[in-house]
NUPA-723552 format. One record per residue (C-alpha): x, y, z. Coordinates in nm, 2 decimals. Example, Ala and Ser with C-alpha at 12.3 -4.5 7.8 and 13.67 -1.06 7.14 Angstrom:
REM residues 2
+--------+--------+--------+
!     c1 !     c2 !     c3 !
+--------+--------+--------+
!   1.23 !  -0.45 !   0.78 !
!   1.37 !  -0.11 !   0.71 !
+--------+--------+--------+
END
This chain:
REM residues 368
+--------+--------+--------+
!     c1 !     c2 !     c3 !
+--------+--------+--------+
!   8.13 !  14.81 !  13.40 !
!   8.02 !  14.87 !  13.04 !
!   8.29 !  14.97 !  12.80 !
!   8.25 !  15.29 !  12.59 !
!   8.21 !  15.24 !  12.22 !
!   8.57 !  15.35 !  12.16 !
!   8.70 !  15.10 !  12.43 !
!   8.49 !  14.82 !  12.29 !
!   8.62 !  14.88 !  11.95 !
!   8.98 !  14.88 !  12.08 !
!   8.92 !  14.56 !  12.27 !
!   8.77 !  14.40 !  11.96 !
!   9.07 !  14.50 !  11.74 !
!   9.32 !  14.36 !  12.00 !
!   9.13 !  14.04 !  12.06 !
!   9.11 !  13.96 !  11.69 !
!   9.49 !  14.02 !  11.64 !
!   9.68 !  13.68 !  11.64 !
!   9.94 !  13.85 !  11.85 !
!   9.70 !  13.88 !  12.14 !
!   9.66 !  13.50 !  12.15 !
!  10.04 !  13.47 !  12.19 !
!  10.03 !  13.72 !  12.47 !
!   9.75 !  13.52 !  12.64 !
!   9.96 !  13.21 !  12.61 !
!  10.28 !  13.40 !  12.72 !
!  10.44 !  13.24 !  12.41 !
!  10.82 !  13.26 !  12.44 !
!  10.86 !  13.18 !  12.07 !
!  10.71 !  13.53 !  12.00 !
!  10.97 !  13.71 !  12.20 !
!  11.16 !  13.95 !  11.97 !
!  10.89 !  13.93 !  11.70 !
!  10.68 !  14.21 !  11.86 !
!  10.62 !  14.39 !  12.19 !
!  10.30 !  14.51 !  12.36 !
!  10.24 !  14.82 !  12.57 !
!   9.97 !  14.88 !  12.83 !
!   9.82 !  15.23 !  12.84 !
!   9.72 !  15.21 !  13.21 !
!  10.07 !  15.13 !  13.34 !
!  10.28 !  15.31 !  13.08 !
!  10.51 !  15.01 !  13.03 !
!  10.58 !  14.77 !  12.74 !
!  10.65 !  14.40 !  12.77 !
!  10.76 !  14.09 !  12.58 !
!  10.48 !  13.85 !  12.48 !
!  10.61 !  13.60 !  12.73 !
!  10.60 !  13.84 !  13.03 !
!  10.47 !  13.67 !  13.34 !
!  10.31 !  13.99 !  13.48 !
!   9.93 !  14.01 !  13.52 !
!   9.76 !  14.02 !  13.19 !
!   9.61 !  14.36 !  13.09 !
!   9.27 !  14.42 !  12.94 !
!   9.28 !  14.40 !  12.56 !
!   9.14 !  14.76 !  12.52 !
!   9.45 !  14.90 !  12.69 !
!   9.70 !  14.71 !  12.47 !
!   9.90 !  14.83 !  12.17 !
!  10.15 !  14.63 !  11.97 !
!  10.49 !  14.74 !  11.86 !
!  10.74 !  14.58 !  11.62 !
!  11.05 !  14.69 !  11.81 !
!  11.13 !  14.80 !  12.17 !
!  11.25 !  15.13 !  12.02 !
!  10.91 !  15.19 !  11.87 !
!  10.74 !  15.13 !  12.20 !
!  10.98 !  15.38 !  12.38 !
!  10.92 !  15.64 !  12.11 !
!  10.55 !  15.61 !  12.18 !
!  10.63 !  15.70 !  12.54 !
!  10.63 !  15.36 !  12.72 !
!  10.91 !  15.24 !  12.95 !
!  11.05 !  14.88 !  12.97 !
!  10.88 !  14.64 !  13.21 !
!  11.11 !  14.57 !  13.51 !
!  11.00 !  14.21 !  13.52 !
!  11.06 !  14.09 !  13.16 !
!  11.32 !  14.36 !  13.07 !
!  11.22 !  14.38 !  12.70 !
!  11.50 !  14.62 !  12.63 !
!  11.76 !  14.35 !  12.71 !
!  11.85 !  14.04 !  12.50 !
!  11.61 !  13.75 !  12.55 !
!  11.72 !  13.43 !  12.73 !
!  11.71 !  13.26 !  12.39 !
!  11.94 !  13.52 !  12.24 !
!  12.18 !  13.50 !  12.53 !
!  12.19 !  13.12 !  12.50 !
!  12.25 !  13.15 !  12.12 !
!  12.54 !  13.38 !  12.17 !
!  12.70 !  13.15 !  12.43 !
!  12.66 !  12.84 !  12.21 !
!  12.80 !  13.04 !  11.91 !
!  13.11 !  13.12 !  12.13 !
!  13.14 !  12.75 !  12.22 !
!  13.11 !  12.64 !  11.85 !
!  13.39 !  12.89 !  11.75 !
!  13.61 !  12.73 !  12.02 !
!  13.54 !  12.38 !  11.89 !
!  13.61 !  12.49 !  11.53 !
!  13.95 !  12.63 !  11.63 !
!  14.05 !  12.35 !  11.87 !
!  14.34 !  12.13 !  11.76 !
!  14.20 !  11.83 !  11.94 !
!  13.83 !  11.75 !  12.03 !
!  13.75 !  11.93 !  12.36 !
!  13.58 !  11.75 !  12.64 !
!  13.22 !  11.82 !  12.75 !
!  13.32 !  11.98 !  13.08 !
!  13.56 !  12.21 !  12.90 !
!  13.28 !  12.33 !  12.67 !
!  13.04 !  12.37 !  12.96 !
!  13.31 !  12.58 !  13.14 !
!  13.33 !  12.82 !  12.85 !
!  12.95 !  12.86 !  12.86 !
!  12.97 !  12.90 !  13.24 !
!  12.71 !  12.63 !  13.29 !
!  12.69 !  12.29 !  13.45 !
!  12.75 !  12.00 !  13.21 !
!  12.39 !  11.89 !  13.23 !
!  12.25 !  12.23 !  13.17 !
!  12.50 !  12.30 !  12.89 !
!  12.42 !  11.97 !  12.72 !
!  12.05 !  12.05 !  12.72 !
!  12.09 !  12.41 !  12.60 !
!  12.34 !  12.32 !  12.33 !
!  12.10 !  12.06 !  12.18 !
!  11.81 !  12.31 !  12.21 !
!  12.01 !  12.57 !  12.01 !
!  12.19 !  12.36 !  11.75 !
!  11.97 !  12.05 !  11.73 !
!  12.28 !  11.83 !  11.80 !
!  12.44 !  11.71 !  12.11 !
!  12.78 !  11.85 !  12.19 !
!  12.94 !  11.51 !  12.11 !
!  12.78 !  11.50 !  11.77 !
!  12.87 !  11.85 !  11.69 !
!  13.24 !  11.79 !  11.78 !
!  13.24 !  11.47 !  11.58 !
!  13.09 !  11.64 !  11.28 !
!  13.36 !  11.92 !  11.29 !
!  13.63 !  11.65 !  11.33 !
!  13.49 !  11.46 !  11.03 !
!  13.49 !  11.78 !  10.82 !
!  13.85 !  11.85 !  10.93 !
!  13.97 !  11.50 !  10.84 !
!  13.81 !  11.53 !  10.50 !
!  13.99 !  11.85 !  10.44 !
!  14.32 !  11.71 !  10.57 !
!  14.30 !  11.40 !  10.35 !
!  14.27 !  11.63 !  10.04 !
!  14.58 !  11.82 !  10.14 !
!  14.82 !  11.58 !  10.30 !
!  15.05 !  11.34 !  10.11 !
!  14.98 !  11.06 !  10.36 !
!  14.67 !  10.93 !  10.54 !
!  14.86 !  10.90 !  10.87 !
!  14.96 !  11.27 !  10.87 !
!  14.60 !  11.37 !  10.79 !
!  14.45 !  11.16 !  11.07 !
!  14.68 !  11.31 !  11.34 !
!  14.64 !  11.67 !  11.21 !
!  14.26 !  11.63 !  11.22 !
!  14.29 !  11.57 !  11.60 !
!  14.27 !  11.19 !  11.63 !
!  14.50 !  11.07 !  11.90 !
!  14.56 !  10.73 !  11.74 !
!  14.51 !  10.58 !  11.40 !
!  14.30 !  10.30 !  11.55 !
!  14.04 !  10.55 !  11.68 !
!  14.00 !  10.70 !  11.34 !
!  13.97 !  10.37 !  11.15 !
!  13.70 !  10.26 !  11.39 !
!  13.49 !  10.54 !  11.26 !
!  13.63 !  10.59 !  10.91 !
!  13.34 !  10.42 !  10.72 !
!  13.08 !  10.64 !  10.91 !
!  13.29 !  10.96 !  10.87 !
!  13.39 !  10.92 !  10.51 !
!  13.15 !  10.66 !  10.37 !
!  13.46 !  10.45 !  10.25 !
!  13.82 !  10.38 !  10.35 !
!  14.05 !  10.68 !  10.37 !
!  14.26 !  10.57 !  10.07 !
!  13.94 !  10.55 !   9.86 !
!  13.83 !  10.89 !   9.98 !
!  14.16 !  11.04 !   9.88 !
!  14.13 !  10.89 !   9.53 !
!  13.77 !  11.02 !   9.48 !
!  13.59 !  10.69 !   9.55 !
!  13.80 !  10.47 !   9.32 !
!  13.72 !  10.09 !   9.36 !
!  13.38 !  10.17 !   9.52 !
!  13.12 !   9.94 !   9.36 !
!  12.77 !  10.09 !   9.31 !
!  12.51 !   9.86 !   9.16 !
!  12.21 !  10.02 !   8.98 !
!  11.91 !   9.95 !   8.77 !
!  11.65 !  10.15 !   8.59 !
!  11.28 !  10.05 !   8.60 !
!  10.94 !  10.20 !   8.53 !
!  10.67 !  10.32 !   8.76 !
!  10.36 !  10.53 !   8.73 !
!  10.57 !  10.85 !   8.77 !
!  10.80 !  10.76 !   8.48 !
!  11.15 !  10.61 !   8.49 !
!  11.30 !  10.52 !   8.82 !
!  11.67 !  10.46 !   8.90 !
!  11.78 !  10.28 !   9.21 !
!  12.15 !  10.26 !   9.31 !
!  12.31 !  10.07 !   9.60 !
!  12.66 !  10.09 !   9.76 !
!  12.79 !   9.84 !  10.02 !
!  12.63 !  10.06 !  10.29 !
!  12.27 !  10.07 !  10.14 !
!  12.06 !  10.26 !   9.89 !
!  12.26 !  10.56 !   9.78 !
!  12.03 !  10.70 !   9.52 !
!  11.66 !  10.69 !   9.41 !
!  11.59 !  10.91 !   9.11 !
!  11.28 !  10.98 !   8.91 !
!  11.26 !  11.13 !   8.55 !
!  11.14 !  11.10 !   8.20 !
!  11.46 !  10.99 !   8.04 !
!  11.63 !  10.67 !   8.17 !
!  11.96 !  10.76 !   8.01 !
!  11.97 !  11.10 !   8.17 !
!  11.92 !  10.94 !   8.51 !
!  12.22 !  10.71 !   8.45 !
!  12.43 !  11.00 !   8.34 !
!  12.34 !  11.19 !   8.65 !
!  12.44 !  10.89 !   8.86 !
!  12.78 !  10.88 !   8.68 !
!  12.84 !  11.25 !   8.74 !
!  12.76 !  11.21 !   9.11 !
!  12.99 !  10.90 !   9.16 !
!  13.24 !  10.97 !   8.89 !
!  13.52 !  10.76 !   9.02 !
!  13.31 !  10.46 !   9.14 !
!  13.25 !  10.13 !   8.95 !
!  12.89 !  10.14 !   8.83 !
!  12.75 !   9.80 !   8.78 !
!  12.42 !   9.76 !   8.59 !
!  12.20 !   9.48 !   8.45 !
!  12.24 !   9.26 !   8.76 !
!  11.95 !   9.01 !   8.76 !
!  11.98 !   8.97 !   9.14 !
!  11.92 !   9.34 !   9.18 !
!  11.57 !   9.34 !   9.02 !
!  11.39 !   9.24 !   9.34 !
!  11.52 !   9.55 !   9.52 !
!  11.40 !   9.78 !   9.23 !
!  11.06 !   9.61 !   9.25 !
!  11.05 !   9.68 !   9.62 !
!  11.13 !  10.05 !   9.57 !
!  10.87 !  10.07 !   9.29 !
!  10.62 !   9.91 !   9.52 !
!  10.69 !  10.18 !   9.78 !
!  10.65 !  10.46 !   9.53 !
!  10.31 !  10.32 !   9.43 !
!  10.19 !  10.25 !   9.79 !
!  10.39 !  10.48 !  10.02 !
!  10.19 !  10.40 !  10.32 !
!  10.36 !  10.05 !  10.33 !
!  10.70 !  10.21 !  10.42 !
!  11.04 !  10.12 !  10.29 !
!  11.23 !   9.89 !  10.53 !
!  11.57 !   9.91 !  10.36 !
!  11.91 !  10.04 !  10.48 !
!  11.99 !  10.39 !  10.34 !
!  12.34 !  10.51 !  10.26 !
!  12.28 !  10.88 !  10.37 !
!  12.59 !  11.10 !  10.34 !
!  12.56 !  11.47 !  10.41 !
!  12.65 !  11.75 !  10.65 !
!  12.53 !  11.73 !  11.01 !
!  12.27 !  11.99 !  10.93 !
!  12.14 !  11.80 !  10.62 !
!  12.12 !  11.48 !  10.82 !
!  11.90 !  11.66 !  11.08 !
!  11.67 !  11.78 !  10.81 !
!  11.66 !  11.44 !  10.64 !
!  11.58 !  11.26 !  10.97 !
!  11.30 !  11.51 !  11.04 !
!  11.16 !  11.44 !  10.68 !
!  11.15 !  11.07 !  10.75 !
!  10.93 !  11.14 !  11.06 !
!  10.65 !  11.31 !  10.85 !
!  10.37 !  11.05 !  10.81 !
!  10.25 !  10.96 !  10.47 !
!   9.95 !  11.18 !  10.39 !
!  10.08 !  11.47 !  10.60 !
!  10.27 !  11.78 !  10.50 !
!  10.48 !  12.05 !  10.67 !
!  10.58 !  12.39 !  10.55 !
!  10.95 !  12.48 !  10.53 !
!  10.90 !  12.71 !  10.82 !
!  10.74 !  12.43 !  11.03 !
!  11.02 !  12.20 !  10.95 !
!  11.27 !  12.46 !  11.06 !
!  11.09 !  12.50 !  11.39 !
!  11.07 !  12.12 !  11.43 !
!  11.45 !  12.08 !  11.42 !
!  11.50 !  12.38 !  11.65 !
!  11.63 !  12.64 !  11.40 !
!  11.32 !  12.85 !  11.32 !
!  11.51 !  13.12 !  11.12 !
!  11.70 !  12.87 !  10.90 !
!  11.42 !  12.83 !  10.65 !
!  11.64 !  12.87 !  10.34 !
!  11.90 !  12.63 !  10.48 !
!  11.62 !  12.38 !  10.54 !
!  11.50 !  12.42 !  10.18 !
!  11.85 !  12.37 !  10.05 !
!  11.89 !  12.05 !  10.25 !
!  11.56 !  11.92 !  10.10 !
!  11.69 !  12.01 !   9.76 !
!  12.02 !  11.82 !   9.83 !
!  11.83 !  11.49 !   9.90 !
!  11.90 !  11.23 !   9.64 !
!  11.68 !  10.95 !   9.78 !
!  11.34 !  11.03 !   9.63 !
!  11.04 !  10.91 !   9.83 !
!  11.26 !  10.72 !  10.08 !
!  11.35 !  11.06 !  10.23 !
!  11.01 !  11.23 !  10.16 !
!  11.11 !  11.58 !  10.08 !
!  10.79 !  11.59 !   9.87 !
!  10.60 !  11.63 !  10.19 !
!  10.73 !  11.98 !  10.25 !
!  10.53 !  12.26 !  10.09 !
!  10.51 !  12.64 !  10.10 !
!  10.34 !  12.82 !  10.40 !
!  10.02 !  12.87 !  10.19 !
!  10.01 !  12.50 !  10.11 !
!  10.11 !  12.54 !   9.75 !
!  10.35 !  12.29 !   9.59 !
!  10.69 !  12.39 !   9.45 !
!  11.06 !  12.31 !   9.45 !
!  11.09 !  11.94 !   9.38 !
!  11.41 !  11.79 !   9.24 !
!  11.22 !  11.55 !   9.02 !
!  10.95 !  11.78 !   8.90 !
!  10.65 !  11.96 !   9.06 !
!  10.40 !  11.74 !   8.88 !
!  10.55 !  11.43 !   9.04 !
!  10.54 !  11.60 !   9.38 !
!  10.17 !  11.67 !   9.34 !
!  10.11 !  11.31 !   9.22 !
!  10.29 !  11.17 !   9.53 !
!  10.10 !  11.39 !   9.77 !
!   9.76 !  11.31 !   9.61 !
!   9.84 !  10.94 !   9.62 !
!   9.94 !  10.95 !   9.99 !
!   9.63 !  11.16 !  10.07 !
!   9.40 !  10.91 !   9.90 !
!   9.58 !  10.62 !  10.08 !
!   9.54 !  10.79 !  10.42 !
!   9.17 !  10.87 !  10.37 !
!   9.11 !  10.51 !  10.26 !
!   9.28 !  10.37 !  10.57 !
!   9.08 !  10.61 !  10.79 !
!   8.75 !  10.50 !  10.64 !
!   8.84 !  10.13 !  10.68 !
!   8.92 !  10.19 !  11.05 !
!   8.59 !  10.37 !  11.09 !
+--------+--------+--------+
END
């Protein structure tokens, strides 16, 4: 049957709308972003609705369910677009569980948390990680770590702080203290006193470069124009630590980092001392998985770690990174591909991306 000119125009408009592609794919990630109505049935649906697909000339798009109903359409009985999505229901349940964890005096067990969510332990574990990006165990550990840091700042003794943070025995805490605090509890209480950090400043094609190492690994890589300013920034960050410079045995490590900056495709096989919040560590881990010569937008990075609406938080975590190039936050760009927001200068970010692109293209040609 041949379409009328009006129907053909309507079909063309719908078919060229990117939202129609999401309807054809029944894309669940589009749920809540828009709704579509069908003139021949008088109903409106979510993009992920499993009902028979309508013809494009009969479809209209709506920003909200209220807008669809005001246009005279009723909610589909199959996908129930006037009710919260499954994703929204899961998010609400996990938020409830997180509030329980935050208020608990001792770390709750997995089956206790699953019971609060009214799910099996297996299903709860999967949904919790899907919503937060962390396993329940890691989330509980992160909250307990934050609590012990706060308690150590307030209590007169380390022992009292450990027990008030929910650890059942001192030995259990001391097994994890270096990972939780980055140092011993007594050093943490005193602001990092007696922590040795070796550092050196060198030169690379991007200007001055400072590399600093604690007993756990590389704790800072900084780029700049003024070597003295880089040293002052290191002192400000680790103000109570012992900073040790001009160590001849340290020069080979600086040379290794400089070599990585110049040829990033080689990789940096060195231990990193990464300290940050659980969310920052998720972002930094995802950054390390972006191949040299590739980029992601802040929005794509947020989707990759499972929090598509946390674009600003992702950008803040990128900005908090102090390990230039090793944790490649320079590989994150704006949605339109433009370069902005780099701790060590936008020009250096452009230079790094250009260098990686050239290296990638060269490797591709050699393989061909």
